[in-house]
C-alpha positions in Angstrom: -47.0 -55.5 4.9 -47.8 -54.5 1.2 -50.2 -51.7 0.9 -53.3 -52.5 -1.0 -54.0 -50.8 -4.4 -56.1 -47.7 -4.5 -59.1 -49.5 -5.8 -59.2 -51.9 -2.8 -58.4 -49.2 -0.4 -61.4 -47.2 -1.6 -63.9 -50.2 -1.8 -62.8 -51.7 1.5 -62.2 -48.5 3.6 -62.0 -45.0 2.1 -65.5 -44.9 0.6 -67.0 -45.1 4.1 -64.2 -44.0 6.3 -63.8 -47.6 7.5 -66.7 -47.0 9.7 -69.1 -49.8 10.5 -72.2 -47.5 11.1 -71.7 -45.6 7.8 -71.3 -48.9 6.0 -74.6 -50.2 7.5 -76.4 -47.1 6.5 -75.3 -47.3 2.9 -75.8 -51.0 2.6 -79.6 -50.7 1.6 -78.8 -48.1 -1.1 -76.1 -50.2 -2.8 -78.1 -53.3 -2.3 -80.9 -51.8 -4.2 -78.5 -51.0 -7.1 -77.4 -54.7 -7.1 -80.9 -56.0 -7.1 -82.0 -53.9 -9.9 -79.0 -54.8 -12.0 -79.5 -58.6 -11.4 -83.3 -58.4 -11.9 -82.8 -56.7 -15.3 -80.2 -59.4 -16.3 -82.9 -62.1 -16.0 -80.5 -64.6 -14.7 -81.7 -68.2 -14.6 -80.3 -71.5 -13.0 -77.3 -72.7 -14.8 -76.2 -69.4 -16.3 -72.6 -68.2 -16.5 -72.4 -64.6 -15.2 -69.4 -62.3 -15.8 -69.3 -59.5 -13.3 -67.0 -56.8 -14.8 -65.3 -54.5 -12.3 -66.6 -56.7 -9.5 -65.1 -54.7 -6.6 -65.9 -56.6 -3.3 -68.3 -58.8 -5.2 -71.5 -57.0 -4.4 -73.1 -58.0 -7.7 -71.0 -61.2 -8.4 -72.1 -62.8 -5.0 -75.7 -61.7 -5.6 -75.5 -63.5 -9.0 -74.1 -66.5 -7.4 -77.3 -66.8 -5.4 -79.3 -66.8 -8.6 -77.5 -69.2 -10.9 -78.1 -72.2 -8.7 -75.7 -75.1 -8.0 -74.9 -75.6 -11.8 -74.3 -72.1 -12.6 -70.9 -70.1 -12.4 -69.8 -66.6 -11.8 -66.7 -65.0 -13.2 -65.4 -62.2 -10.9 -63.4 -59.7 -13.1 -61.5 -56.6 -11.9 -58.3 -54.6 -12.4 -57.6 -55.0 -8.8 -55.7 -58.0 -7.7 -56.5 -57.2 -4.1 -60.2 -57.0 -4.7 -60.1 -60.3 -6.5 -58.3 -61.8 -3.5 -60.9 -60.5 -1.2 -63.7 -62.0 -3.4 -61.8 -65.3 -3.5 -61.4 -65.2 0.3 -65.2 -64.6 0.7 -66.1 -67.4 -1.9 -63.8 -69.9 0.0 -65.3 -69.0 3.2 -68.7 -69.6 1.9 -67.8 -72.9 0.4 -68.7 -71.8 -3.1 -65.3 -71.1 -4.6 -65.8 -74.0 -7.1 -68.4 -72.1 -8.8 -66.3 -69.1 -9.3 -63.5 -67.9 -11.5 -61.4 -64.8 -10.9 -60.0 -62.8 -13.8 -57.6 -59.9 -13.6 -58.7 -57.6 -16.4 -60.0 -54.2 -17.4 -63.5 -53.7 -18.9 -62.0 -52.8 -22.3 -59.8 -55.9 -22.5 -61.3 -59.2 -21.5 -58.9 -61.3 -23.5 -58.9 -64.1 -20.9 -62.7 -64.6 -21.2 -63.4 -66.6 -24.4 -65.9 -65.3 -27.0 -69.5 -66.5 -26.7 -68.8 -68.1 -23.3 -71.1 -66.3 -20.8 -74.8 -65.8 -20.6 -74.8 -62.5 -18.7 -72.5 -59.6 -18.3 -73.1 -57.1 -15.3 -71.4 -53.9 -14.3 -72.1 -51.3 -11.7 -70.3 -47.8 -11.7 -67.4 -49.2 -13.8 -67.5 -47.3 -17.1 -67.0 -44.0 -15.3 -63.4 -45.1 -14.8 -62.9 -46.5 -18.4 -61.4 -44.2 -21.2 -62.2 -46.7 -23.9 -65.9 -47.1 -23.2 -66.8 -48.2 -26.8 -64.1 -51.0 -26.6 -65.6 -52.1 -23.3 -69.0 -52.6 -25.1 -67.4 -54.5 -27.9 -65.8 -56.8 -25.4 -69.2 -57.3 -23.7 -70.7 -58.3 -27.0 -67.8 -60.6 -27.8 -68.0 -62.7 -24.7 -71.7 -63.1 -24.6 -73.4 -66.1 -26.3 -76.1 -65.3 -28.7 -79.2 -64.4 -26.6 -77.0 -63.3 -23.8 -78.0 -60.3 -21.7 -76.1 -57.1 -20.7 -77.1 -55.3 -17.5 -75.4 -52.2 -16.3 -75.7 -49.3 -13.9 -73.8 -46.1 -14.3 -73.9 -42.7 -12.7 -74.1 -39.8 -15.2 -71.7 -37.5 -13.4 -71.6 -34.9 -16.1 -75.2 -34.0 -15.3 -74.5 -32.9 -11.7 -71.4 -31.1 -12.9 -73.6 -28.9 -15.2 -76.1 -28.1 -12.4 -75.8 -25.7 -9.5 -73.5 -27.3 -7.0 -73.5 -27.1 -3.3 -70.4 -27.7 -1.2 -69.5 -30.9 0.4 -72.4 -33.5 1.1 -74.8 -31.0 -0.3 -74.5 -28.6 2.7 -74.8 -24.8 2.2 -71.2 -23.5 2.1 -72.1 -19.8 1.4 -70.3 -18.5 4.5 -67.0 -20.1 3.4 -67.5 -20.1 -0.3 -64.1 -18.9 -1.2 -62.4 -21.7 0.8 -64.8 -24.3 -0.5 -64.1 -23.3 -4.1 -60.3 -23.8 -3.6 -61.0 -27.2 -1.9 -63.2 -28.5 -4.8 -60.6 -27.6 -7.3 -58.6 -30.5 -5.8 -61.2 -32.8 -7.2 -61.2 -31.4 -10.7 -57.6 -32.5 -12.1 -58.9 -32.9 -15.6 -61.0 -30.8 -17.9 -64.6 -32.3 -18.2 -64.0 -33.2 -21.8 -61.0 -35.4 -20.9 -62.3 -36.8 -17.6 -63.7 -40.3 -18.1 -66.0 -39.8 -15.2 -67.6 -36.7 -16.9 -67.3 -36.9 -20.6 -70.4 -39.1 -21.4 -74.0 -39.2 -20.8 -76.9 -41.6 -21.2 -77.1 -40.8 -25.0 -73.5 -41.9 -25.4 -74.3 -45.2 -23.6 -77.1 -45.8 -26.0 -75.0 -45.0 -29.0 -72.1 -47.3 -27.9 -74.3 -50.3 -27.0 -76.0 -50.1 -30.3 -72.8 -49.6 -32.3 -71.4 -52.8 -30.5 -74.2 -54.7 -32.0 -76.7 -55.2 -29.2 -80.5 -55.1 -29.8 -83.5 -54.9 -27.4 -81.9 -51.9 -25.8 -83.7 -50.4 -22.8 -82.4 -47.5 -20.8 -84.0 -46.1 -17.5 -82.7 -42.6 -16.6 -83.4 -40.7 -13.5 -82.4 -37.2 -12.5 -82.5 -35.5 -9.2 -81.9 -31.8 -8.6 -81.5 -30.5 -5.1 -83.2 -33.4 -3.5 -83.0 -33.5 0.3 -80.7 -36.4 1.2 -79.9 -37.6 4.7 -76.3 -37.9 5.5 -74.7 -41.2 6.5 -73.2 -39.7 9.6 -73.0 -36.4 11.3 -69.7 -37.0 12.7 -67.2 -34.8 10.8 -64.2 -36.8 12.0 -65.7 -39.9 10.1 -66.9 -38.0 7.0 -63.4 -36.4 6.5 -61.8 -39.8 6.2 -64.0 -40.7 3.2 -63.3 -40.2 -0.4 -65.9 -39.7 -3.3 -64.2 -42.1 -5.6 -61.2 -44.4 -5.9 -59.0 -41.9 -7.7 -59.7 -39.0 -5.4 -58.2 -38.0 -2.1 -60.2 -38.1 1.2 -61.7 -34.8 2.3 -59.0 -34.7 5.0 -56.2 -35.1 2.5 -57.9 -32.5 0.1 -58.1 -30.0 3.0 -54.4 -30.3 3.5 -53.6 -30.0 -0.2 -55.8 -26.8 -0.7 -55.7 -24.8 2.5 -53.3 -23.6 5.2 -53.8 -24.7 8.8 -55.8 -21.7 9.8 -58.1 -22.0 6.8 -58.5 -25.8 7.4 -59.7 -25.1 11.0 -62.2 -22.5 9.7 -63.7 -25.1 7.3 -63.8 -27.9 9.8 -65.3 -25.7 12.5 -68.0 -24.7 10.1 -68.7 -28.2 9.0 -68.8 -29.6 12.6 -71.3 -26.8 13.7 -73.4 -27.4 10.6 -73.7 -31.1 11.1 -74.2 -30.8 14.8 -77.1 -28.3 14.1 -78.7 -30.8 11.9 -78.2 -28.9 8.5 -79.9 -30.7 5.7 -77.9 -32.4 3.0 -79.0 -32.1 -0.7 -78.0 -34.0 -3.8 -78.0 -33.4 -7.5 -77.4 -36.5 -9.6 -78.4 -38.6 -12.6 -78.2 -42.4 -13.0 -78.8 -44.8 -15.9 -79.7 -48.5 -15.9 -79.2 -50.1 -19.3 -79.9 -53.6 -20.5 -79.5 -55.1 -24.0 -79.3 -58.5 -25.7 -76.7 -60.0 -28.0 -78.6 -61.2 -31.1 
């Protein structure tokens, strides 16, 4: 059987270790992201919504519930496997006639005609796009006059500049040297070249304005060393997760960075810390942005 592409592997399995309990614990968080993006899009019955970088359709299917029987949703992604998954879900739900599936990157939506949609949504998509300004230009092009743009993006460069803990925000001081070698696996590009790190909320504002949008609003939230419950305390589950679609799982990173004895030292430490109830902490920043095409 053909292996799914890396985007589908991560969205469907690797981001939660293919574990149902982890998936259930994360669901309320990502559901809140979805609802806020959709609320800010001001979707009305009969709208045509383009969900760029739809993934497994989190926002797209949420939009489908809001456009009513006369509206439509265009599911767009660079992953054919994820579009197939969305098509399968829409078919099973009996709503495929209200859907269109477009294989495209955010910065090249050529198969979506200009001035053809009422709303464009994205969630955690631009962090993977090198040509972010071009993506905003495409969002502007496909929207009708009066159309709305609503996006959510993590501002990963913020966390990179703050004091970083080890994995999952746990204190790794007793194995700091090993942890630093492990974390280097996740830093293949200099921050200025990494599309996940080389922008902030001010860049988003500049690019959306330069694309021609008006009525621009951005809500920014920063958290530093905030106590954050872990999705599971089972290291054998956590090590099979990956922080993003382009990164290895923690288990794979350990194999790349450390020898067997060192890996066992790290894993033993993590198992003990998790079993003892050690607190996780997070440092992060996020931005919700909405704008209107005049």
